[in-house]
Backbone of each chain as nested JSON, in Angstrom:
{
  "chains": [
    {"id": "A", "residues": [
      {"number": 1, "name": "MET", "atoms": {"N": [86.361, 10.635, -78.761], "CA": [85.835, 11.216, -77.537], "C": [86.42, 10.527, -76.305]}},
      {"number": 2, "name": "ARG", "atoms": {"N": [86.487, 9.189, -76.362], "CA": [87.039, 8.489, -75.224], "C": [88.551, 8.4, -75.345]}},
      {"number": 3, "name": "ALA", "atoms": {"N": [89.219, 8.642, -74.259], "CA": [90.673, 8.538, -74.273], "C": [91.076, 7.112, -73.961]}},
      {"number": 4, "name": "ALA", "atoms": {"N": [92.342, 6.811, -74.207], "CA": [92.823, 5.45, -73.998], "C": [92.683, 5.016, -72.545]}},
      {"number": 5, "name": "ALA", "atoms": {"N": [92.827, 5.955, -71.601], "CA": [92.743, 5.619, -70.175], "C": [91.414, 4.971, -69.827]}},
      {"number": 6, "name": "ALA", "atoms": {"N": [90.345, 5.378, -70.516], "CA": [89.021, 4.849, -70.207], "C": [88.813, 3.467, -70.807]}},
      {"number": 7, "name": "ASP", "atoms": {"N": [89.592, 3.119, -71.809], "CA": [89.35, 1.878, -72.53], "C": [90.145, 0.698, -72.0]}},
      {"number": 8, "name": "ARG", "atoms": {"N": [90.966, 0.929, -70.993], "CA": [91.665, -0.221, -70.421], "C": [91.31, -0.343, -68.934]}},
      {"number": 9, "name": "THR", "atoms": {"N": [91.38, -1.575, -68.444], "CA": [91.032, -1.835, -67.048], "C": [92.097, -1.245, -66.127]}},
      {"number": 10, "name": "GLN", "atoms": {"N": [91.638, -0.603, -65.052], "CA": [92.566, 0.004, -64.09], "C": [92.882, -1.0, -62.988]}},
      {"number": 11, "name": "THR", "atoms": {"N": [94.011, -0.785, -62.312], "CA": [94.361, -1.651, -61.179], "C": [93.378, -1.383, -60.043]}},
      {"number": 12, "name": "PRO", "atoms": {"N": [93.176, -2.377, -59.138], "CA": [92.194, -2.179, -58.054], "C": [92.446, -0.933, -57.21]}},
      {"number": 13, "name": "SER", "atoms": {"N": [93.717, -0.679, -56.866], "CA": [93.99, 0.496, -56.015], "C": [93.669, 1.786, -56.765]}},
      {"number": 14, "name": "LEU", "atoms": {"N": [94.006, 1.807, -58.056], "CA": [93.698, 3.005, -58.842], "C": [92.184, 3.157, -59.016]}},
      {"number": 15, "name": "THR", "atoms": {"N": [91.49, 2.032, -59.119], "CA": [90.028, 2.084, -59.247], "C": [89.406, 2.764, -58.024]}},
      {"number": 16, "name": "TYR", "atoms": {"N": [89.872, 2.368, -56.832], "CA": [89.308, 2.96, -55.614], "C": [89.726, 4.428, -55.456]}},
      {"number": 17, "name": "LEU", "atoms": {"N": [90.938, 4.73, -55.901], "CA": [91.37, 6.13, -55.874], "C": [90.502, 6.967, -56.821]}},
      {"number": 18, "name": "LEU", "atoms": {"N": [90.233, 6.396, -57.992], "CA": [89.36, 7.083, -58.961], "C": [87.976, 7.331, -58.366]}},
      {"number": 19, "name": "CYS", "atoms": {"N": [87.449, 6.302, -57.678], "CA": [86.118, 6.44, -57.068], "C": [86.135, 7.53, -55.992]}},
      {"number": 20, "name": "ALA", "atoms": {"N": [87.205, 7.565, -55.2], "CA": [87.311, 8.58, -54.146], "C": [87.365, 9.984, -54.754]}},
      {"number": 21, "name": "VAL", "atoms": {"N": [88.152, 10.109, -55.822], "CA": [88.267, 11.418, -56.493], "C": [86.917, 11.794, -57.117]}},
      {"number": 22, "name": "ALA", "atoms": {"N": [86.263, 10.797, -57.735], "CA": [84.959, 11.044, -58.376], "C": [83.92, 11.465, -57.341]}},
      {"number": 23, "name": "TRP", "atoms": {"N": [84.032, 10.907, -56.145], "CA": [83.088, 11.285, -55.075], "C": [83.393, 12.71, -54.587]}},
      {"number": 24, "name": "PHE", "atoms": {"N": [84.682, 13.004, -54.373], "CA": [85.041, 14.285, -53.766], "C": [84.789, 15.464, -54.706]}},
      {"number": 25, "name": "VAL", "atoms": {"N": [85.099, 15.275, -55.975], "CA": [84.834, 16.336, -56.965], "C": [83.92, 15.73, -58.03]}},
      {"number": 26, "name": "PRO", "atoms": {"N": [82.644, 16.088, -58.03], "CA": [81.718, 15.505, -59.016], "C": [82.256, 15.654, -60.449]}},
      {"number": 27, "name": "GLY", "atoms": {"N": [82.329, 14.534, -61.159], "CA": [82.789, 14.573, -62.556], "C": [84.283, 14.376, -62.725]}},
      {"number": 28, "name": "ALA", "atoms": {"N": [85.053, 14.467, -61.626], "CA": [86.513, 14.374, -61.75], "C": [86.961, 12.982, -62.197]}},
      {"number": 29, "name": "GLY", "atoms": {"N": [86.227, 11.951, -61.79], "CA": [86.574, 10.585, -62.196], "C": [86.478, 10.42, -63.707]}},
      {"number": 30, "name": "HIS", "atoms": {"N": [85.422, 10.948, -64.283], "CA": [85.254, 10.875, -65.743], "C": [86.324, 11.704, -66.445]}},
      {"number": 31, "name": "LEU", "atoms": {"N": [86.635, 12.856, -65.883], "CA": [87.678, 13.697, -66.48], "C": [89.019, 12.962, -66.468]}},
      {"number": 32, "name": "TRP", "atoms": {"N": [89.318, 12.299, -65.352], "CA": [90.564, 11.538, -65.221], "C": [90.613, 10.421, -66.269]}},
      {"number": 33, "name": "LEU", "atoms": {"N": [89.466, 9.784, -66.495], "CA": [89.427, 8.667, -67.442], "C": [89.316, 9.131, -68.894]}},
      {"number": 34, "name": "GLY", "atoms": {"N": [89.388, 10.432, -69.103], "CA": [89.38, 10.962, -70.457], "C": [88.008, 11.219, -71.037]}},
      {"number": 35, "name": "ARG", "atoms": {"N": [86.966, 11.036, -70.234], "CA": [85.6, 11.302, -70.728], "C": [85.231, 12.733, -70.345]}},
      {"number": 36, "name": "ARG", "atoms": {"N": [85.832, 13.634, -71.107], "CA": [85.774, 15.052, -70.759], "C": [84.357, 15.611, -70.764]}},
      {"number": 37, "name": "GLN", "atoms": {"N": [83.607, 15.274, -71.806], "CA": [82.262, 15.846, -71.944], "C": [81.375, 15.459, -70.756]}},
      {"number": 38, "name": "LYS", "atoms": {"N": [81.415, 14.149, -70.416], "CA": [80.596, 13.693, -69.278], "C": [81.08, 14.329, -67.975]}},
      {"number": 39, "name": "GLY", "atoms": {"N": [82.404, 14.387, -67.805], "CA": [82.968, 14.957, -66.589], "C": [82.532, 16.395, -66.373]}},
      {"number": 40, "name": "ILE", "atoms": {"N": [82.572, 17.172, -67.446], "CA": [82.179, 18.585, -67.329], "C": [80.691, 18.703, -67.026]}},
      {"number": 41, "name": "VAL", "atoms": {"N": [79.882, 17.852, -67.674], "CA": [78.43, 17.868, -67.429], "C": [78.137, 17.567, -65.957]}},
      {"number": 42, "name": "PHE", "atoms": {"N": [78.784, 16.538, -65.419], "CA": [78.542, 16.177, -64.011], "C": [79.044, 17.264, -63.065]}},
      {"number": 43, "name": "LEU", "atoms": {"N": [80.21, 17.784, -63.368], "CA": [80.784, 18.832, -62.511], "C": [79.854, 20.039, -62.44]}},
      {"number": 44, "name": "VAL", "atoms": {"N": [79.389, 20.48, -63.579], "CA": [78.539, 21.684, -63.607], "C": [77.151, 21.371, -63.042]}},
      {"number": 45, "name": "ALA", "atoms": {"N": [76.53, 20.293, -63.527], "CA": [75.137, 20.018, -63.148], "C": [75.007, 19.697, -61.652]}},
      {"number": 46, "name": "LEU", "atoms": {"N": [75.871, 18.831, -61.138], "CA": [75.727, 18.423, -59.734], "C": [76.116, 19.54, -58.764]}},
      {"number": 47, "name": "THR", "atoms": {"N": [77.144, 20.282, -59.122], "CA": [77.536, 21.395, -58.251], "C": [76.449, 22.469, -58.237]}},
      {"number": 48, "name": "LEU", "atoms": {"N": [75.917, 22.759, -59.421], "CA": [74.838, 23.756, -59.498], "C": [73.595, 23.289, -58.731]}},
      {"number": 49, "name": "MET", "atoms": {"N": [73.292, 22.015, -58.874], "CA": [72.111, 21.464, -58.193], "C": [72.249, 21.586, -56.675]}},
      {"number": 50, "name": "PHE", "atoms": {"N": [73.443, 21.276, -56.188], "CA": [73.72, 21.38, -54.752], "C": [73.622, 22.841, -54.295]}},
      {"number": 51, "name": "ALA", "atoms": {"N": [74.246, 23.731, -55.077], "CA": [74.233, 25.159, -54.732], "C": [72.798, 25.707, -54.773]}},
      {"number": 52, "name": "PHE", "atoms": {"N": [72.031, 25.246, -55.74], "CA": [70.642, 25.669, -55.864], "C": [69.844, 25.251, -54.623]}},
      {"number": 53, "name": "GLY", "atoms": {"N": [70.124, 24.04, -54.155], "CA": [69.46, 23.538, -52.946], "C": [69.77, 24.391, -51.732]}},
      {"number": 54, "name": "LEU", "atoms": {"N": [71.03, 24.809, -51.629], "CA": [71.416, 25.678, -50.502], "C": [70.744, 27.04, -50.625]}},
      {"number": 55, "name": "TRP", "atoms": {"N": [70.698, 27.545, -51.852], "CA": [70.072, 28.849, -52.098], "C": [68.575, 28.81, -51.749]}},
      {"number": 56, "name": "LEU", "atoms": {"N": [67.962, 27.637, -51.918], "CA": [66.536, 27.487, -51.598], "C": [66.307, 27.189, -50.107]}},
      {"number": 57, "name": "GLU", "atoms": {"N": [67.313, 27.505, -49.289], "CA": [67.217, 27.345, -47.819], "C": [67.164, 25.895, -47.374]}},
      {"number": 58, "name": "GLY", "atoms": {"N": [67.737, 25.002, -48.198], "CA": [67.802, 23.597, -47.802], "C": [68.767, 23.4, -46.647]}},
      {"number": 59, "name": "ARG", "atoms": {"N": [68.68, 22.221, -46.033], "CA": [69.487, 21.959, -44.837], "C": [70.468, 20.823, -45.098]}},
      {"number": 60, "name": "LEU", "atoms": {"N": [71.673, 20.969, -44.567], "CA": [72.617, 19.851, -44.551], "C": [72.353, 19.098, -43.248]}},
      {"number": 61, "name": "PHE", "atoms": {"N": [71.73, 17.946, -43.37], "CA": [71.255, 17.236, -42.181], "C": [72.407, 16.683, -41.344]}},
      {"number": 62, "name": "PRO", "atoms": {"N": [72.239, 16.667, -40.008], "CA": [73.278, 16.102, -39.132], "C": [73.165, 14.57, -39.09]}},
      {"number": 63, "name": "PHE", "atoms": {"N": [74.27, 13.918, -38.724], "CA": [74.238, 12.458, -38.594], "C": [73.645, 12.094, -37.234]}},
      {"number": 64, "name": "ASP", "atoms": {"N": [72.342, 12.148, -37.162], "CA": [71.632, 11.848, -35.929], "C": [71.019, 10.456, -36.063]}},
      {"number": 65, "name": "LEU", "atoms": {"N": [71.688, 9.454, -35.48], "CA": [71.253, 8.071, -35.655], "C": [69.974, 7.747, -34.891]}},
      {"number": 66, "name": "THR", "atoms": {"N": [69.568, 8.64, -33.965], "CA": [68.314, 8.394, -33.254], "C": [67.115, 8.697, -34.163]}},
      {"number": 67, "name": "GLN", "atoms": {"N": [67.38, 9.446, -35.247], "CA": [66.321, 9.718, -36.234], "C": [66.783, 9.138, -37.584]}},
      {"number": 68, "name": "PRO", "atoms": {"N": [66.345, 7.916, -37.88], "CA": [66.863, 7.225, -39.073], "C": [66.703, 8.011, -40.371]}},
      {"number": 69, "name": "LEU", "atoms": {"N": [65.594, 8.7, -40.561], "CA": [65.397, 9.433, -41.818], "C": [66.355, 10.622, -41.923]}},
      {"number": 70, "name": "VAL", "atoms": {"N": [66.632, 11.257, -40.797], "CA": [67.593, 12.371, -40.785], "C": [68.99, 11.841, -41.102]}},
      {"number": 71, "name": "ALA", "atoms": {"N": [69.331, 10.684, -40.515], "CA": [70.651, 10.09, -40.77], "C": [70.779, 9.7, -42.24]}},
      {"number": 72, "name": "LEU", "atoms": {"N": [69.717, 9.134, -42.826], "CA": [69.76, 8.771, -44.247], "C": [69.911, 10.015, -45.123]}},
      {"number": 73, "name": "SER", "atoms": {"N": [69.214, 11.089, -44.749], "CA": [69.345, 12.348, -45.503], "C": [70.761, 12.882, -45.408]}},
      {"number": 74, "name": "ALA", "atoms": {"N": [71.359, 12.767, -44.212], "CA": [72.736, 13.234, -44.017], "C": [73.689, 12.437, -44.902]}},
      {"number": 75, "name": "PHE", "atoms": {"N": [73.458, 11.127, -44.967], "CA": [74.288, 10.26, -45.804], "C": [74.146, 10.659, -47.277]}},
      {"number": 76, "name": "ALA", "atoms": {"N": [72.917, 10.949, -47.699], "CA": [72.678, 11.381, -49.086], "C": [73.344, 12.73, -49.356]}},
      {"number": 77, "name": "ASP", "atoms": {"N": [73.255, 13.639, -48.4], "CA": [73.901, 14.962, -48.542], "C": [75.407, 14.808, -48.753]}},
      {"number": 78, "name": "LEU", "atoms": {"N": [75.986, 13.898, -47.971], "CA": [77.44, 13.688, -48.026], "C": [77.871, 13.123, -49.381]}},
      {"number": 79, "name": "GLY", "atoms": {"N": [76.945, 12.521, -50.095], "CA": [77.257, 11.909, -51.389], "C": [77.82, 12.872, -52.402]}},
      {"number": 80, "name": "VAL", "atoms": {"N": [77.576, 14.141, -52.238], "CA": [78.048, 15.117, -53.234], "C": [79.54, 15.44, -53.055]}},
      {"number": 81, "name": "GLY", "atoms": {"N": [80.116, 15.012, -51.927], "CA": [81.567, 15.121, -51.745], "C": [82.06, 16.504, -51.35]}},
      {"number": 82, "name": "GLY", "atoms": {"N": [83.024, 17.007, -52.086], "CA": [83.688, 18.271, -51.764], "C": [82.757, 19.444, -51.502]}},
      {"number": 83, "name": "PRO", "atoms": {"N": [81.782, 19.673, -52.382], "CA": [80.876, 20.809, -52.149], "C": [80.197, 20.763, -50.776]}},
      {"number": 84, "name": "TYR", "atoms": {"N": [79.951, 19.546, -50.257], "CA": [79.347, 19.394, -48.924], "C": [80.271, 20.01, -47.867]}},
      {"number": 85, "name": "PHE", "atoms": {"N": [81.567, 19.682, -47.951], "CA": [82.509, 20.194, -46.944], "C": [82.72, 21.697, -47.101]}},
      {"number": 86, "name": "VAL", "atoms": {"N": [82.718, 22.159, -48.348], "CA": [82.846, 23.605, -48.591], "C": [81.66, 24.334, -47.957]}},
      {"number": 87, "name": "ALA", "atoms": {"N": [80.467, 23.789, -48.163], "CA": [79.265, 24.415, -47.591], "C": [79.321, 24.417, -46.066]}},
      {"number": 88, "name": "ARG", "atoms": {"N": [79.781, 23.294, -45.502], "CA": [79.908, 23.198, -44.038], "C": [80.9, 24.246, -43.514]}},
      {"number": 89, "name": "LEU", "atoms": {"N": [82.04, 24.351, -44.21], "CA": [83.063, 25.314, -43.78], "C": [82.553, 26.752, -43.889]}},
      {"number": 90, "name": "MET", "atoms": {"N": [81.725, 26.999, -44.9], "CA": [81.187, 28.354, -45.094], "C": [80.025, 28.643, -44.139]}},
      {"number": 91, "name": "GLY", "atoms": {"N": [79.576, 27.608, -43.45], "CA": [78.493, 27.81, -42.488], "C": [77.116, 27.944, -43.129]}},
      {"number": 92, "name": "VAL", "atoms": {"N": [77.003, 27.518, -44.377], "CA": [75.68, 27.551, -45.02], "C": [75.02, 26.174, -44.878]}},
      {"number": 93, "name": "GLY", "atoms": {"N": [73.743, 26.092, -45.251], "CA": [73.044, 24.818, -45.175], "C": [72.443, 24.551, -43.81]}},
      {"number": 94, "name": "ARG", "atoms": {"N": [72.2, 25.623, -43.052], "CA": [71.547, 25.437, -41.751], "C": [70.063, 25.13, -41.949]}},
      {"number": 95, "name": "GLY", "atoms": {"N": [69.523, 25.613, -43.066], "CA": [68.121, 25.32, -43.38], "C": [67.171, 26.185, -42.595]}},
      {"number": 96, "name": "ASP", "atoms": {"N": [66.266, 26.805, -43.308], "CA": [65.255, 27.641, -42.657], "C": [63.921, 26.922, -42.803]}},
      {"number": 97, "name": "VAL", "atoms": {"N": [63.523, 26.245, -41.714], "CA": [62.364, 25.35, -41.796], "C": [61.055, 26.092, -42.111]}},
      {"number": 98, "name": "VAL", "atoms": {"N": [61.014, 27.4, -41.819], "CA": [59.784, 28.152, -42.117], "C": [59.788, 28.74, -43.533]}},
      {"number": 99, "name": "ALA", "atoms": {"N": [60.93, 28.616, -44.221], "CA": [60.98, 29.13, -45.599], "C": [60.102, 28.264, -46.494]}},
      {"number": 100, "name": "ILE", "atoms": {"N": [59.432, 28.907, -47.433], "CA": [58.506, 28.167, -48.296], "C": [59.264, 27.201, -49.215]}},
      {"number": 101, "name": "THR", "atoms": {"N": [60.55, 27.485, -49.436], "CA": [61.335, 26.644, -50.345], "C": [62.166, 25.591, -49.611]}},
      {"number": 102, "name": "TYR", "atoms": {"N": [61.985, 25.47, -48.298], "CA": [62.83, 24.577, -47.484], "C": [62.853, 23.139, -48.011]}},
      {"number": 103, "name": "GLU", "atoms": {"N": [61.679, 22.565, -48.248], "CA": [61.625, 21.168, -48.702], "C": [62.185, 21.02, -50.115]}},
      {"number": 104, "name": "TYR", "atoms": {"N": [61.964, 22.04, -50.94], "CA": [62.527, 22.004, -52.3], "C": [64.057, 21.994, -52.223]}},
      {"number": 105, "name": "GLY", "atoms": {"N": [64.582, 22.842, -51.36], "CA": [66.032, 22.91, -51.179], "C": [66.593, 21.575, -50.718]}},
      {"number": 106, "name": "ASN", "atoms": {"N": [65.922, 20.953, -49.743], "CA": [66.37, 19.632, -49.272], "C": [66.37, 18.624, -50.407]}},
      {"number": 107, "name": "THR", "atoms": {"N": [65.328, 18.675, -51.238], "CA": [65.227, 17.726, -52.345], "C": [66.389, 17.901, -53.318]}},
      {"number": 108, "name": "PHE", "atoms": {"N": [66.73, 19.137, -53.624], "CA": [67.85, 19.4, -54.536], "C": [69.159, 18.876, -53.94]}},
      {"number": 109, "name": "ILE", "atoms": {"N": [69.396, 19.154, -52.665], "CA": [70.656, 18.76, -52.028], "C": [70.775, 17.236, -51.952]}},
      {"number": 110, "name": "ILE", "atoms": {"N": [69.69, 16.591, -51.517], "CA": [69.713, 15.13, -51.381], "C": [69.873, 14.467, -52.746]}},
      {"number": 111, "name": "ALA", "atoms": {"N": [69.12, 14.959, -53.744], "CA": [69.204, 14.358, -55.084], "C": [70.599, 14.55, -55.683]}},
      {"number": 112, "name": "ALA", "atoms": {"N": [71.224, 15.707, -55.451], "CA": [72.579, 15.935, -55.967], "C": [73.545, 14.905, -55.378]}},
      {"number": 113, "name": "GLY", "atoms": {"N": [73.416, 14.631, -54.08], "CA": [74.284, 13.636, -53.436], "C": [74.047, 12.241, -53.984]}},
      {"number": 114, "name": "LEU", "atoms": {"N": [72.784, 11.871, -54.145], "CA": [72.475, 10.528, -54.645], "C": [72.925, 10.362, -56.096]}},
      {"number": 115, "name": "LEU", "atoms": {"N": [72.736, 11.408, -56.894], "CA": [73.176, 11.327, -58.295], "C": [74.693, 11.201, -58.374]}},
      {"number": 116, "name": "ASN", "atoms": {"N": [75.404, 11.9, -57.472], "CA": [76.867, 11.782, -57.487], "C": [77.295, 10.365, -57.109]}},
      {"number": 117, "name": "MET", "atoms": {"N": [76.514, 9.697, -56.248], "CA": [76.835, 8.295, -55.926], "C": [76.697, 7.424, -57.181]}},
      {"number": 118, "name": "LEU", "atoms": {"N": [75.685, 7.695, -57.998], "CA": [75.539, 6.958, -59.258], "C": [76.709, 7.234, -60.192]}},
      {"number": 119, "name": "VAL", "atoms": {"N": [77.166, 8.481, -60.198], "CA": [78.317, 8.858, -61.029], "C": [79.564, 8.09, -60.572]}},
      {"number": 120, "name": "VAL", "atoms": {"N": [79.731, 7.949, -59.251], "CA": [80.872, 7.191, -58.724], "C": [80.786, 5.73, -59.173]}},
      {"number": 121, "name": "LEU", "atoms": {"N": [79.594, 5.157, -59.115], "CA": [79.418, 3.769, -59.575], "C": [79.743, 3.638, -61.056]}},
      {"number": 122, "name": "ASP", "atoms": {"N": [79.39, 4.652, -61.84], "CA": [79.7, 4.655, -63.272], "C": [81.216, 4.674, -63.481]}},
      {"number": 123, "name": "VAL", "atoms": {"N": [81.911, 5.483, -62.696], "CA": [83.382, 5.529, -62.767], "C": [83.963, 4.158, -62.425]}},
      {"number": 124, "name": "PHE", "atoms": {"N": [83.393, 3.518, -61.402], "CA": [83.866, 2.181, -61.004], "C": [83.711, 1.193, -62.167]}},
      {"number": 125, "name": "ASP", "atoms": {"N": [82.554, 1.218, -62.827], "CA": [82.31, 0.315, -63.961], "C": [83.276, 0.586, -65.11]}},
      {"number": 126, "name": "ILE", "atoms": {"N": [83.51, 1.866, -65.387], "CA": [84.433, 2.22, -66.475], "C": [85.85, 1.745, -66.14]}},
      {"number": 127, "name": "ALA", "atoms": {"N": [86.254, 1.976, -64.885], "CA": [87.607, 1.586, -64.48], "C": [87.794, 0.079, -64.509]}},
      {"number": 128, "name": "LYS", "atoms": {"N": [86.707, -0.657, -64.252], "CA": [86.764, -2.131, -64.282], "C": [86.654, -2.676, -65.703]}},
      {"number": 129, "name": "GLY", "atoms": {"N": [86.445, -1.779, -66.671], "CA": [86.341, -2.2, -68.063], "C": [84.985, -2.746, -68.449]}},
      {"number": 130, "name": "ARG", "atoms": {"N": [83.966, -2.484, -67.631], "CA": [82.62, -2.989, -67.928], "C": [81.859, -2.085, -68.881]}},
      {"number": 131, "name": "LYS", "atoms": {"N": [82.307, -0.845, -69.015], "CA": [81.595, 0.096, -69.902], "C": [82.557, 0.697, -70.902]}}
    ]},
    {"id": "B", "residues": [
      {"number": 1, "name": "MET", "atoms": {"N": [60.017, 22.408, -59.968], "CA": [59.918, 21.038, -60.46], "C": [60.585, 20.904, -61.832]}},
      {"number": 2, "name": "VAL", "atoms": {"N": [60.378, 21.919, -62.672], "CA": [60.988, 21.892, -64.012], "C": [62.515, 21.981, -63.902]}},
      {"number": 3, "name": "ILE", "atoms": {"N": [62.996, 22.851, -63.011], "CA": [64.455, 22.986, -62.851], "C": [65.052, 21.695, -62.289]}},
      {"number": 4, "name": "PHE", "atoms": {"N": [64.376, 21.12, -61.32], "CA": [64.831, 19.852, -60.74], "C": [64.859, 18.768, -61.825]}},
      {"number": 5, "name": "SER", "atoms": {"N": [63.777, 18.682, -62.603], "CA": [63.699, 17.688, -63.682], "C": [64.807, 17.893, -64.703]}},
      {"number": 6, "name": "LEU", "atoms": {"N": [65.109, 19.154, -64.973], "CA": [66.16, 19.472, -65.948], "C": [67.514, 18.928, -65.476]}},
      {"number": 7, "name": "PHE", "atoms": {"N": [67.85, 19.201, -64.219], "CA": [69.122, 18.715, -63.682], "C": [69.183, 17.185, -63.716]}},
      {"number": 8, "name": "VAL", "atoms": {"N": [68.12, 16.541, -63.253], "CA": [68.117, 15.073, -63.188], "C": [68.198, 14.481, -64.6]}},
      {"number": 9, "name": "SER", "atoms": {"N": [67.478, 15.08, -65.544], "CA": [67.505, 14.589, -66.929], "C": [68.897, 14.707, -67.526]}},
      {"number": 10, "name": "ILE", "atoms": {"N": [69.554, 15.835, -67.28], "CA": [70.912, 16.041, -67.816], "C": [71.861, 14.97, -67.275]}},
      {"number": 11, "name": "VAL", "atoms": {"N": [71.795, 14.747, -65.966], "CA": [72.727, 13.778, -65.357], "C": [72.426, 12.362, -65.839]}},
      {"number": 12, "name": "PHE", "atoms": {"N": [71.141, 11.977, -65.858], "CA": [70.79, 10.622, -66.311], "C": [71.158, 10.415, -67.779]}},
      {"number": 13, "name": "ALA", "atoms": {"N": [70.919, 11.434, -68.603], "CA": [71.235, 11.307, -70.03], "C": [72.739, 11.131, -70.219]}},
      {"number": 14, "name": "ALA", "atoms": {"N": [73.525, 11.896, -69.474], "CA": [74.988, 11.783, -69.589], "C": [75.482, 10.441, -69.051]}},
      {"number": 15, "name": "LEU", "atoms": {"N": [74.785, 9.921, -68.026], "CA": [75.204, 8.652, -67.423], "C": [74.915, 7.453, -68.328]}},
      {"number": 16, "name": "THR", "atoms": {"N": [73.751, 7.485, -68.96], "CA": [73.292, 6.271, -69.641], "C": [73.566, 6.25, -71.144]}},
      {"number": 17, "name": "ARG", "atoms": {"N": [73.932, 7.363, -71.732], "CA": [74.197, 7.393, -73.175], "C": [75.594, 7.951, -73.43]}},
      {"number": 18, "name": "ASP", "atoms": {"N": [76.257, 7.412, -74.442], "CA": [77.619, 7.863, -74.763], "C": [77.654, 8.882, -75.898]}},
      {"number": 19, "name": "ASP", "atoms": {"N": [76.777, 8.699, -76.869], "CA": [76.775, 9.597, -78.028], "C": [76.051, 10.912, -77.672]}},
      {"number": 20, "name": "PRO", "atoms": {"N": [76.673, 12.068, -77.935], "CA": [76.039, 13.346, -77.565], "C": [74.629, 13.529, -78.133]}},
      {"number": 21, "name": "ARG", "atoms": {"N": [74.424, 13.07, -79.374], "CA": [73.089, 13.217, -79.977], "C": [72.055, 12.369, -79.225]}},
      {"number": 22, "name": "GLU", "atoms": {"N": [72.467, 11.146, -78.894], "CA": [71.575, 10.265, -78.117], "C": [71.3, 10.851, -76.742]}},
      {"number": 23, "name": "GLN", "atoms": {"N": [72.312, 11.494, -76.166], "CA": [72.136, 12.111, -74.841], "C": [71.076, 13.202, -74.899]}},
      {"number": 24, "name": "ILE", "atoms": {"N": [71.134, 14.015, -75.954], "CA": [70.168, 15.117, -76.083], "C": [68.757, 14.571, -76.263]}},
      {"number": 25, "name": "VAL", "atoms": {"N": [68.615, 13.56, -77.133], "CA": [67.285, 12.988, -77.394], "C": [66.734, 12.332, -76.125]}},
      {"number": 26, "name": "PHE", "atoms": {"N": [67.569, 11.518, -75.48], "CA": [67.115, 10.821, -74.271], "C": [66.814, 11.814, -73.145]}},
      {"number": 27, "name": "GLY", "atoms": {"N": [67.687, 12.822, -73.001], "CA": [67.473, 13.84, -71.974], "C": [66.176, 14.605, -72.193]}},
      {"number": 28, "name": "ALA", "atoms": {"N": [65.889, 14.949, -73.463], "CA": [64.653, 15.678, -73.773], "C": [63.429, 14.821, -73.486]}},
      {"number": 29, "name": "ARG", "atoms": {"N": [63.508, 13.534, -73.844], "CA": [62.375, 12.632, -73.58], "C": [62.155, 12.456, -72.074]}},
      {"number": 30, "name": "LEU", "atoms": {"N": [63.258, 12.344, -71.362], "CA": [63.18, 12.189, -69.906], "C": [62.561, 13.431, -69.265]}},
      {"number": 31, "name": "LEU", "atoms": {"N": [63.026, 14.607, -69.716], "CA": [62.498, 15.868, -69.182], "C": [61.001, 15.975, -69.456]}},
      {"number": 32, "name": "GLY", "atoms": {"N": [60.605, 15.653, -70.685], "CA": [59.181, 15.677, -71.038], "C": [58.377, 14.706, -70.182]}},
      {"number": 33, "name": "GLY", "atoms": {"N": [58.953, 13.534, -69.962], "CA": [58.281, 12.525, -69.129], "C": [58.101, 12.984, -67.697]}},
      {"number": 34, "name": "PHE", "atoms": {"N": [59.15, 13.586, -67.145], "CA": [59.078, 14.082, -65.76], "C": [57.999, 15.16, -65.631]}},
      {"number": 35, "name": "ILE", "atoms": {"N": [58.033, 16.117, -66.566], "CA": [57.082, 17.232, -66.484], "C": [55.655, 16.733, -66.723]}},
      {"number": 36, "name": "GLY", "atoms": {"N": [55.5, 15.866, -67.731], "CA": [54.172, 15.3, -68.023], "C": [53.634, 14.522, -66.829]}},
      {"number": 37, "name": "ALA", "atoms": {"N": [54.483, 13.689, -66.233], "CA": [54.053, 12.894, -65.078], "C": [53.704, 13.808, -63.905]}},
      {"number": 38, "name": "GLY", "atoms": {"N": [54.472, 14.879, -63.734], "CA": [54.194, 15.823, -62.644], "C": [52.835, 16.481, -62.807]}},
      {"number": 39, "name": "ILE", "atoms": {"N": [52.547, 16.902, -64.044], "CA": [51.254, 17.557, -64.309], "C": [50.109, 16.552, -64.137]}},
      {"number": 40, "name": "LEU", "atoms": {"N": [50.306, 15.336, -64.661], "CA": [49.27, 14.297, -64.56], "C": [48.973, 13.953, -63.096]}},
      {"number": 41, "name": "ILE", "atoms": {"N": [50.029, 13.714, -62.338], "CA": [49.832, 13.355, -60.921], "C": [49.214, 14.528, -60.158]}},
      {"number": 42, "name": "GLY", "atoms": {"N": [49.615, 15.755, -60.525], "CA": [49.024, 16.945, -59.9], "C": [47.516, 16.995, -60.104]}},
      {"number": 43, "name": "TRP", "atoms": {"N": [47.081, 16.708, -61.337], "CA": [45.645, 16.733, -61.617], "C": [44.927, 15.568, -60.945]}},
      {"number": 44, "name": "LEU", "atoms": {"N": [45.587, 14.412, -60.865], "CA": [44.967, 13.261, -60.197], "C": [44.774, 13.533, -58.704]}},
      {"number": 45, "name": "LEU", "atoms": {"N": [45.699, 14.285, -58.128], "CA": [45.602, 14.585, -56.689], "C": [44.667, 15.764, -56.405]}},
      {"number": 46, "name": "TYR", "atoms": {"N": [44.351, 16.536, -57.444], "CA": [43.565, 17.768, -57.27], "C": [42.254, 17.552, -56.529]}},
      {"number": 47, "name": "PRO", "atoms": {"N": [41.47, 16.486, -56.854], "CA": [40.175, 16.325, -56.154], "C": [40.321, 15.911, -54.694]}},
      {"number": 48, "name": "LEU", "atoms": {"N": [41.493, 15.421, -54.316], "CA": [41.638, 14.938, -52.939], "C": [41.697, 16.11, -51.963]}},
      {"number": 49, "name": "PRO", "atoms": {"N": [41.007, 15.988, -50.823], "CA": [41.075, 17.069, -49.815], "C": [42.459, 17.116, -49.186]}},
      {"number": 50, "name": "LEU", "atoms": {"N": [42.882, 18.312, -48.775], "CA": [44.196, 18.472, -48.153], "C": [44.234, 17.813, -46.785]}}
    ]}
  ]
}
């Protein structure tokens, strides 16, 4: 199941490149390291979770540093990487605060970003030979 | 809540276990735990006024 690429330690520059790729495309870091099954699971689950959040009228929060909780939510939203920018470009994620599913949507979007950050950390550990 | 729990369970199971069989078992236990805890906390909060 594991390919040889995952079983040897990567150089520091390649490790950071892997982390960047893993952040931008959920699951891509695992796919690169030969852990195909995990990579596909992350790609499908995190992208779907993010899309589900948008469908539930969730909001992509702005980086408003005067409101710390909004800024933290924005940082969490950004954690999902590429799908965040795609959603921004498509003009979705404005959030409908009166929608009954608004908070649910926010929860899905924020959790997808935070989970992708954990996935990036997992890629870092694998690349460093710790896992 | 169930859909959210399902997504989180899948990701955590894939993150923390390497063997596919272990992933399924751990993911199912996690999903059951999330749903059970949600129902339990829901009932505990039920008597509280809004």
